[in-house]
C-alpha positions as CSV (number, residue, x, y, z in Angstrom):
1,X,0.1,-0.1,0.0
2,X,2.5,2.3,1.0
3,X,4.8,1.4,-2.0
4,X,2.3,2.0,-4.3
5,X,0.9,5.6,-3.0
6,X,4.8,6.5,-3.1
7,X,4.8,5.5,-7.0
8,X,1.7,7.4,-7.7
9,X,3.1,10.7,-6.2
10,X,6.5,10.0,-7.4
11,X,4.8,9.8,-11.2
12,X,2.9,12.8,-10.3
13,X,5.8,15.0,-9.3
14,X,7.9,13.4,-12.3
15,X,5.6,14.3,-14.8
16,X,4.6,18.4,-13.8
17,X,8.5,18.9,-12.7
18,X,9.4,19.3,-16.5
19,X,7.0,22.0,-17.1
20,X,7.7,24.0,-14.1
21,X,10.5,26.0,-16.2
22,X,9.8,27.1,-19.5
23,X,12.9,29.0,-21.4
24,X,12.0,32.2,-23.0
25,X,10.2,31.5,-26.6
26,X,8.3,34.0,-29.3
27,X,6.4,31.4,-31.1
28,X,3.6,28.8,-30.6
29,X,3.0,25.6,-32.3
30,X,0.3,23.3,-30.6
31,X,-0.1,19.8,-32.8
32,X,-3.0,18.0,-31.4
33,X,-6.4,17.7,-30.4
34,X,-5.6,19.6,-26.8
35,X,-7.5,22.7,-25.9
36,X,-5.2,25.8,-25.1
37,X,-5.8,29.8,-23.6
38,X,-2.7,32.2,-23.8
39,X,-2.7,34.6,-21.6
40,X,-0.9,37.8,-22.4
41,X,0.4,39.1,-18.3
42,X,2.8,41.5,-18.4
43,X,3.3,41.3,-14.3
44,X,4.8,37.4,-15.2
45,X,8.6,37.6,-15.5
46,X,8.5,34.1,-17.5
47,X,6.0,32.1,-19.0
48,X,4.0,29.3,-17.4
49,X,1.9,25.9,-18.6
50,X,-0.3,24.3,-16.4
51,X,-2.0,21.4,-18.0
52,X,-4.9,19.5,-16.9
53,X,-3.1,15.9,-17.5
54,X,-0.7,16.6,-15.3
55,X,-3.1,16.6,-12.1
56,X,-4.5,13.4,-13.8
57,X,-1.3,11.7,-13.5
58,X,-1.1,11.7,-17.5
59,X,1.5,14.1,-18.0
60,X,3.6,12.1,-20.1
61,X,1.0,12.4,-22.9
62,X,1.9,15.2,-23.6
63,X,5.1,17.3,-25.3
64,X,6.1,20.3,-24.2
65,X,9.6,21.7,-25.1
66,X,10.8,24.9,-26.1
67,X,13.2,24.7,-29.8
68,X,15.4,27.1,-31.5
69,X,13.7,27.9,-34.7
70,X,14.6,29.7,-37.8
71,X,12.7,33.0,-36.9
72,X,12.6,32.4,-32.8
73,X,12.1,30.1,-30.0
74,X,9.2,28.0,-30.1
75,X,6.8,26.2,-27.7
76,X,6.2,22.9,-29.2
77,X,3.0,21.4,-27.8
78,X,1.5,18.2,-28.2
79,X,0.3,14.9,-27.7
80,X,3.8,12.8,-26.9
81,X,4.9,10.5,-29.6
82,X,4.4,7.1,-27.4
83,X,0.7,8.4,-26.6
84,X,0.4,9.0,-30.3
85,X,1.6,5.6,-31.1
86,X,-0.9,3.8,-29.0
87,X,-3.9,5.8,-29.6
88,X,-4.2,7.1,-26.9
89,X,-6.9,9.7,-26.1
90,X,-7.1,12.0,-23.3
91,X,-10.2,12.2,-20.8
92,X,-12.8,14.9,-20.6
93,X,-10.7,17.8,-19.6
94,X,-7.3,16.3,-19.8
95,X,-6.2,17.7,-23.1
96,X,-6.9,21.5,-21.7
97,X,-4.1,24.0,-21.1
98,X,-3.3,27.5,-19.8
99,X,-0.6,29.1,-21.1
100,X,0.4,32.3,-19.1
101,X,3.2,34.2,-21.0
102,X,4.7,38.0,-20.4
103,X,4.2,39.6,-23.8
104,X,2.5,38.6,-26.8
105,X,3.0,36.0,-29.0
106,X,5.0,36.6,-32.7
107,X,3.3,33.6,-33.8
108,X,1.3,31.1,-33.4
109,X,0.6,27.9,-35.6
110,X,-2.4,25.1,-34.8
111,X,-2.6,21.7,-36.4
112,X,-4.3,18.1,-35.7
113,X,-7.2,19.3,-34.0
114,X,-6.2,21.6,-31.8
115,X,-8.6,24.4,-30.3
116,X,-6.5,27.8,-29.6
117,X,-7.4,30.6,-28.2
118,X,-5.2,33.7,-27.5
119,X,-5.4,37.4,-26.2
120,X,-3.1,38.8,-27.9
121,X,-0.2,38.0,-30.9
122,X,1.9,40.3,-33.1
123,X,2.4,38.5,-36.2
124,X,1.5,35.0,-38.2
125,X,-1.4,32.9,-37.9
126,X,-1.7,29.6,-39.6
127,X,-4.1,26.5,-39.1
128,X,-4.8,23.2,-40.8
129,X,-6.0,20.1,-40.1
130,X,-9.8,20.8,-38.5
131,X,-8.3,23.0,-36.0
132,X,-9.4,26.4,-34.8
133,X,-7.4,29.5,-33.6
134,X,-9.1,32.5,-32.1
135,X,-7.4,35.4,-31.1
136,X,-8.9,38.8,-29.1
137,X,-6.3,41.3,-30.8
138,X,-4.3,41.0,-33.5
139,X,-1.7,43.5,-33.4
140,X,0.5,43.6,-36.2
141,X,2.4,46.1,-38.8
142,X,0.0,46.3,-42.0
143,X,3.1,44.6,-44.0
144,X,3.2,41.5,-41.8
145,X,0.0,40.4,-41.4
146,X,-0.3,36.6,-42.6
147,X,-2.8,34.2,-42.1
148,X,-2.7,30.6,-43.5
149,X,-5.8,28.6,-43.7
150,X,-6.1,24.7,-45.2
151,X,-8.1,22.0,-45.1
152,X,-11.5,22.3,-42.9
153,X,-9.5,25.1,-40.5
154,X,-10.6,28.1,-38.7
155,X,-8.8,31.4,-37.9
156,X,-11.1,34.1,-36.1
157,X,-9.8,37.5,-35.6
158,X,-11.9,40.0,-33.1
159,X,-10.1,43.1,-33.3
């Protein structure tokens, strides 16, 4: 009994520990059927990611890593390869994530059935694969506005 409780505790701690610290990034790419809310909070010093799967002991099913890319560091968020190969699907609410960022994102792209709501974006928006991207405010120079849609995707910009 004690060993079982200890194993469960260690699994929960290990699953959430990987997201305690995120390297700085300017771009977001969500590539699985996740529901992600992005909130810009200038009072924060660093980004913070809260994923419901972590609290369910399913943190291993979510990939979240910052990678250097051509146009800037990008947070890659989606289902882990192992879970995808096993045709895993999250229980109700397990696919929900909230991302707090200290400044507006430069770019957001969604694919694989992702549902993403962002309060402020300053650059490119792209969506495909039956994904939805909703942006509350789009702050971009006139010559820098780029929206890319493909294959049953939806991008909505409110202001």
